[in-house]
N, C-alpha and C positions, 0 to 999 in steps of 0.2 A: 504493500499499499505506499502511496505517496500522499500524505496528508495535505500538502500544499496545493493539491489539485482540487480539494473538496469545494472551496468556493466557486471556482471557475465551472465546475460541474453541474452547477444548479441549473434545472431545465427551464426555468420560466425566464421571460425576457427581463422582468423587474422583480425586485425584493418587495415583500410586503410585511409590515409589522416589524418584527424583531428578527426576521429571518437572516438578514446579512450578519448580525452579531452572533446569532446561534451557530452559523456556519464557522465563523472565526472561532468561537469557543469549541466547537467540536475538532477543528483542524488542531488546535493546540493541545486539546485532550490526547488526541492520537499522537501527535508530534513528541510529546512528553513521555512516550514509551507504554502508555496504557493499551491492554489488549482488548479491554471490553469498555465502551463509553456508554453510559446511560444518559438518555436524553429526555429530560421531563420538559414536555412540551404541551401546553394548554390546548384543549380542543380548539379547532379552527386555526392552528398556526401553520398548517401546511406540512404535516410531519411526512407525508408521502413524497413531497418534493425534496424535504431534507434527506430522506432516506436515499433518493435517487442520486443526490450530490455525493454522499458518502460511498455508494456504490461505484459511482465513476472514478473514484480514487483508487480502485483495486488494481492490483499489478495485471499489466497485460502481456499476452503471450510472448510478443516481440521483446519485452525486456525480461523475460524469465528463463531460468535455467530449467532443464527437462523435468527435474524433481520439484520444482517450485509450483505450488497451486496459484491459480490465476482467477480472474473474474469474479462475480459475486452472485449471492442468493438473496432474494427478497422473500420474506414469509411472514405470514399473519394467521392468527387462529381464526379470524373472522371472514367467512365466505363472501359477506357483502362487502368487505374492504378489498378482497381480491377482485371482485366484480368491478369496484370503482377504478381500480388501478387498470384493469383491462380496456376500459372505456375511456381513460383520461388521455387525450392528446399529448399532453406534457411527459407522459411516461410511456410512448409508444414503443419505446426500445426495450421495454421489460416484456420478455417472452413467457406467456402464461401457460402453465401445464396443470391439469386437473386430473382427478382419479379416473380409472377406466369407466366406471359406472356412469360418468358425465357424458360419455360419448357413444354414438350408435355406429353400429357395424354398417358398412356400405355394400356388402356382398348382396346379390338379388335374393330376395324372400327373407332377408334379415335386418331389414331397415329399422325395425322397431325392437331390435335386440342390442342391449348394451354390450360394449366391447368386452366386459369381463364375463360375458355369457355367450359369446360369438363361438363360431365353430373352431377357430384357433384354441379357444379354451376347452371346447367339448371334445374335440377329436385328437387322439394322441397322433403326432407326427403330422398334424394337418399344414400343408404348405399353402399359404394364402398368396395367391397371384398378384394381388393389388395392395400388399401390406404397405407400400410406399405411399400409397393414397389415403390409407387408413386415418381418420381424423385424430385419433389418439397417439399413435406412432409417429405421426407427422409432427404433431406439437412437441411430443417428448422429444424428437431428434432436434427440432429448432431450438427448444429451451435448453438442451443439453449441450448443444454445439455452440450456441451464440453466447455473448458476454454476460447477459443479465437474465436470469431465470427467475420467475415468479411462482409461488405455490403457496397452498395453506399449509400451516403448521403440522396438520395431521399427515399430509402427503410427505412433507419434508422429513419428518420423523420416520414415517414408514419406509422411505428409501435410504436409511442410514445403512451404509455398507454396500451400496448399489455402485456398480461399475458405471453406471450410466450417469449418475449423479454423485460425482465424486467431491472430494474437499476442495473448496474454493478458498480464495485470498480473504474475502469479506463476506460476512453474512449480516444481514440487516432483519430484525424481527421487529415488526409493527405492532402495536397494542400489546407490548410484551409485559405489561403489569400482571397479567394472570399466567405467566409462563409455568410457575410452580403447580397451579391448579390444573392447567390444560395436562401438563405432564402426569399428575396424579391420576387424572380422568383416563388419558391413555394408557397408562401402566396398570389401571385397575382391571382385574379379571373377574368377570362375572360369569358364574357357572349357574346356569338355569335351563329348563327344557328348551327354551327359545335359542339359547347360545350354544347349547351342547348337543350335537347331532345324536350321540351315543347314550343320551341321558337314561334311556330305558335299559341300558346294558350294564348299569353300574349301580350299586347301592350306596345311596348317599347318606353318611353319618351325621349325626348331631355331634359337631366337632367339639362343643364345649362339654358336653356330658360324656361322650365316649372317649375322652382323652385319657390316657393311662396314666398311673401313679407318678411317673416322672415326666409327663407332658403337660403342655397347655394346648389351647385350642389351635394355636399356630402350628405346633408340632403335628397334632392330628390332622390338620388341614393338609400339611406337607405328605403326609402318608397317603391321603385320599387322592392328591393330585398325582403323585406318582403312578398309583393304580390306574386313575383316569387316563393318563397320558398314554400307558401301554394299550389301553382299549382303543383309544383315538388313533394311535398309529396303525394298528392292525386293521381297522376299517378304512383308513385312509390308503393304505397299501392294496387293500382289495379293489378299491376304485381305480387306483393308478394302473393296476395290472389290465384293465379293460381297453380295448381299442377305440370304443366311442362311448361318449356320456350323454345323457340328456341334460337339458339346461338345470333342473332340478338336482342332479347328480353332481354337476359341476359346481353349483353353490354348495352342496354338502362337502364335496371334496376340499374346496377352498376354505371353507370354515374349519373343516378338521386340521388342515395345515396350519391355519391361524391359530387354533387352539393349542395345538402341539407346541408351537413356538412360544406362545404366552406361558403355557405351563412350564416349559423348560427353562424359560427366563426366570420364572419365579422360583424353581427349585435350584437354579444356580446361585441366585442371590441368596436365598434361605441358607444355604450350605456355606457361604462365604463368611467366616466369622469376622472378617474385616469390613465387611459391607456397611455403610452409613445408613442404609435404609431400614427403617423400622416398618414391619407389616402388621396390619390389624385385619381381623375378619369379621365380618357381619353374617349372621344367619339367624334371623329373628324368629323363625317359625320351626326350627329344629329339623329332626330326622327327615330325610326324604325331600327338603326344601331347597330353594335357590340359596346361594351364599356368594358373598363378594370378597375378594382378597385385595386390600387396598394398601398402596404404600403411603408412608409419610415422607415429605422431603425427598422425592426420588433423585438424589443427586447423580447417583450412577447411571440411571436411565437416562437422564439428560447429558451426561459426558459422552455417551454413544450416540444418541440421536441428534445432540445439537452441537456441544463444545468441541467434538471432534471433527465437525464438518467445516471448520474454517479457521483461520489464523487471527483475524480481527473482527470484532463483533460491535454492532451499533444496535442498542436496545431502545425502543421509543415508546413513549406513553405519556398520557397526562397525569397518571397516577401511580408512578413509582414513588410512593410516600416516604420510604425509609430505605436509604442505600444499604445500610448494614443489614436489616432485616431481609431485604430482597436478595441480596448476595448469599446470605444463609440459607434461604429457601430454595435457591437454585444451584448450590454447590460452587460459588465463586468466592475467590479470594478478594476482600475488599481493596487490599493494598494495590491489587493489579487493574481495579476498577475506578473510573472517573464518573463524576455527575455533573452534568451540564444542564443549568436550568435555563428555560427559555421564557422570557417575560411575556405576561399576559397583556395584550394591547387592546382587548375589548372593554370599553367603558363599563365600570360596575353598575351604572344606572341601566345599562341596557340588557342585564343578566340578573334582575333583582330575585331575591328569595323572599317569601312571604310566610309569616307565621300564622297558620289557619289551623292549628292544631285542634283535634277534636277528642282527644283521650288516648289512652293506651291501646295499641294493636297487638299486645302480647296475646297468647292463645286464650287465656282465661277472661281477658276483658273485651275480646274481639266482637262478642255478640252484642254488646251495647254500643261500641265504637263504629261498626260498619254502617248501621243506619244513619249515624251522624255524618259520616264522610259522604254518603250517598246524597243526603240534604245539602251538604257543602257543595257537591259536585253540580247540583242543580242551581245553586247560587253563583257558582262560577260560569256556568254556561249562560246564565243571564248577563253576568260580567262581560262576557266575550261572545256576544250573539251572533257575530259574523266571522269568527276565527276558529280555526281547528285546535282541538286540545288532545291531549295524551294522558292518560291514567295508567300509572305504573302500579299495577295491583298486587304485584309480588309473588301470588301463587294463583292457580286456577280456582282454588276454593274461593279466594277473596274475590277474585273477578267474578266469578258465577253469583256470588251473594249481592255484590254492588249492582250487577245488572238487573237481578230480581228486584231490588229496592228501586232502581231508577225506573223499572217497569212499573211497579206500584205507584209511582209518581207520575207516570204517563209520558215520560220524556224519551223513550227509547228510539223514536222516530229519527233522532239525531245521533244515535249510538251505533258504534260497530264494535265487534268483538271477534275474537279467534279462537280456535282449538288448536291442539298440537299439530293436527294434520293438515290445517289450511292457514296456518301463521303467516306464510310468505305471501300467500295470495290475498289474504285479508289486508296485510300491510299495504300492499301495492295498490288495491282498490281504495284504501283510506287516502292514500298519498294522491291517487289520481282524481278523486272526487272533488268537484267543484263546490260542494256544499261544506259548511263548517262542521264536519262530523267530529264526534268525540270518540276516540278509539281507547276501549278498556284492554289493556295489554299485560303480558306477562313476559317477564325477561327480556325486556327490549331496552335496558338501560344502556347499552353499548352499540358502537358500530352503525348508528344511524345518523344520516345527515339531513335533518329536518330544517332547512334554511328557509328563511323568509315565510311566506305564506303557507307552507307546508304544516307549519306548527307554530303557535303563538303563545300557547300556555300549557302547562302539565302539572299533574299531582303526583306527589309521591306518597303513597297511602300507608307504607310501612317502613320503618327502619330495617335494612335489607342484611339482617344478621343471618350468619350461616346456622343451618339446623342442628342443634345439639344433639340429635338423635343419631346423626352420621357419627360412626365409630371414629373417623379422624378428627373431627371437630371435638368430640368428647374426651379424646385422649390428649389433644393439645391444651384443652381447657384443665384437664387433671394434672397437666404440667405446668399449669399457671401461665399459660400463654394468652392472657387477656388482652394485652396490647395487640396481638396478631387479630384476635377477634374483632375488636373495635376498628382496627385499621382496614381489614377487609370490608367492613360494612361501610366505612366512610368513603373508601375507593369507589364502591358502587354508587353512592350517592353523588360523588363528583362527576362520574361518568354519565349519570342521569341527567344531571344540570347542564352538561354540555350538548345535549341533543338538540336544542331549540335555538341555540345562539351560535352561528357559524362564520360570522365576520364581524368586523368593527361596527358596520352600519346596521347589523341585524339586531333584532331584539325579541325576547321571549321571557315569560314569567315562570317561576317554579313555585308551587304552593306546597308546604309540607303540612302534612295532616295528622302525623303519629307524634305524640309527645316524646316517643324515646327518640326521636331524631334530634332533638334538643339536648338531650342527655348525651346522645352520641358524640355531638359536636364538642361538648365539654370534656368527654373522656379521651376523645382522640385529638385534642387540640395540638399536642406535641408534634403530631404527623400532619398536621394541615398545611398545605402549601400556602404561601403568603397571600396569593391572588384569590384564593378560596376563602381564606380568612377575612379578607376584605369584604367578600360577599356576606358572609355571615354578621360581620360587624354592621353592615348596612340594612340587615333584615328588619322588616317592620311588618305590623298587622294590618291589613288592608280594610278599607270600608267597603262592603260588599252589598249588592241589592238583597231585598228579603227574599225568602224562599218564594218562588212563584214559577211553576212549570210552564205557564203561557208564556212568560218572559224568556224562560229557557230556549224556547223554540221559535223565538222571534225571527232568526236569521234563516228559517226554512219554511217551507209551504206546508205546515202541519200544526195541529192542535193536540194538546195533551189528551192521551186515550189510555186509561188504566184499565184493568180487568173489569169487564162488564160495562165499558164505555167505548162509544163508537169515536173514532178519530178521522178528522179530515186531512187526507193526504194528497201528495202530488198526483196529477193525472197521469195515467200511463199513455205515452203518445201513440203506441201502436193500437191500443184498444179503446182509448177513450174513457176507461173506468177510474174511478178514484181508487188509488192504490191502498188508502188507508181504510177502505170500508168493504173490502172483500177478502177472502181467504188467500187471493192471489197478489195482494198489495202489500204495501210497507205500512205497518202499524206501529203504535208508539208504546209498547211495553216490554217487559222482560220476557224471557224464553220461560216456557212451563216445563223445561225438562227437570228430570231427576237431579237431586243434589249430587248423587254419585257421578253423574255425567258431568256436571258443572265442576265438580272437584277434579277429575282426571283430564279434563279438556279434550276428550276424544269422542265424546258422544254427539250425535246430531240433534239439533233442537227440535222441539215439538212445536209445529207452526199450525196446528189445527185451529187454535184460537187467534183470529187476526189481532187481538190486542196484546198477543204474548211474542212479539218479534221485534228483533233489532233489525238494522238495516242489512246486517250480513246475512240473515234469513231472507229478507225480501228480495235481496239481489239473487240468491240462490233460486227462489221460486221463479224469478224472471226468467234466468237461465233455462230452469227446467221446462217453462212454458213457451219458450221461444221456437218458432218454427224449424230452426236449424239444430235444435238441440240434440237430435239424434246424430248429426255430424260432428258436432263438438264433443260428444261422448258424455254430456251432462244428464241425458234423459234416462 
């Protein structure tokens, strides 16, 4: 790497905000001999452009000895972030590669077959005559052969040890604040009927109860894993011996191979007495039930999948809150790591926080607080009648209960929601809508660019603490890691606040509805970046309109319509019918689906009562009733 090239490699024609100073600081940090530079850059500071400048300083082939690594990788855990990179003209020289399942085969009769299920994967010795035109292998060849390759963190980790994607001179990780958590997630081994093709061929013990006298649950788990791995290897070998496989058999073979590798890696680490990784096991339902084997601080996993993949690293995020804590969590020596702080150039008055707390959202107080937050949302809808809003509900259970209450208040003609299965589609529909819809969302605090009119206000319904029922969280708290617990929650809040203000002249309000958020700010004050501390210091309690469902719908063509009440909706341009007055239209109340469906986020809503539907259900009905629905596949 030549750090002096970093400023000149910046891809935009001009600098914005603090970018020029940031590049100078990053250059100096690498020039000082640091192998890793953490770049703490606030939302909207152009991290992707900073990343491209760092990549441009990587050693080039013409200047390298045969054994020297060259070129650069860009990786991010967020698929949406990679999508943004792929469509940004300023980043056109980053060659994007995705996993095989994202590409379709181009052979005759296979156009709807993902490449990972194509004949080349199904038939032993299959010689594809048009492999050079295959979209996956073409993208892979381009990305591996050119100077800058871009991929998701999952793909990057999965290709560790690959001859195709070898070690490079520079690796840039965008949205790097969650690197330890992502590594833990990727390294977690889930053993369940859905994940283990040979589940019915093994007896699953209660690893806690069946541990021997000199064993603990982890030791008993290791014995079970060794047995399971043997069964999986025999099943895989039987499939590999066949000359041709069906698509289902290909999927079974690939999953068995993946399982064998996962189990082997766990056993190797478990037997390594010098390994820094601590493993915990979750099996809440005992014998015969699913179990999850989870690593804590998987430094060894990151060594193989990330740190061995490059010589110099730039890790970018708005929320690397503590350098030392971050380094500990990912296995880095802080002495070899520099932290560069990028100044926030967005006026604090454009990104206000408002204290509208309604009570505690802890589990024992949630029943009394959720109705209050729902009433608050109605008042905020009246405060912002012509502007889109985003509700961070924290969980599908909270989201479902909020929508139910909003339905009782008769305002869901303006509300959109999502399930786990249609999350991306509903997000895109909300962004594309010309109406001031309010989107009740789950886990959308990161990687959303809701600039300008895409969203002007949002509500954080609950302090986003990690689930204490997770064995990893429980283990850390048992080790008195409360600072980590508060820091991870603060990180999520800061990420959420950055969704709606994306440029110095943009503006958006964030409303805090949970009392615990104020307590969090106090407890995590030492880890709060100065620019966010300024936001907290400027926080005020706003004067809001009184509760009035009619005022909440003033920006759309609809009237309040709760259970048992009709509502005036927008007229359907195709049929001329009032959508809010029939089973086919958009009405204004919550779904009548069962609470269990609302909780898991996967159920389809009950739309038999026109007063019990959100815009999401109304849109689905319009697609089903459209003359071309059979062509679209929605009918």
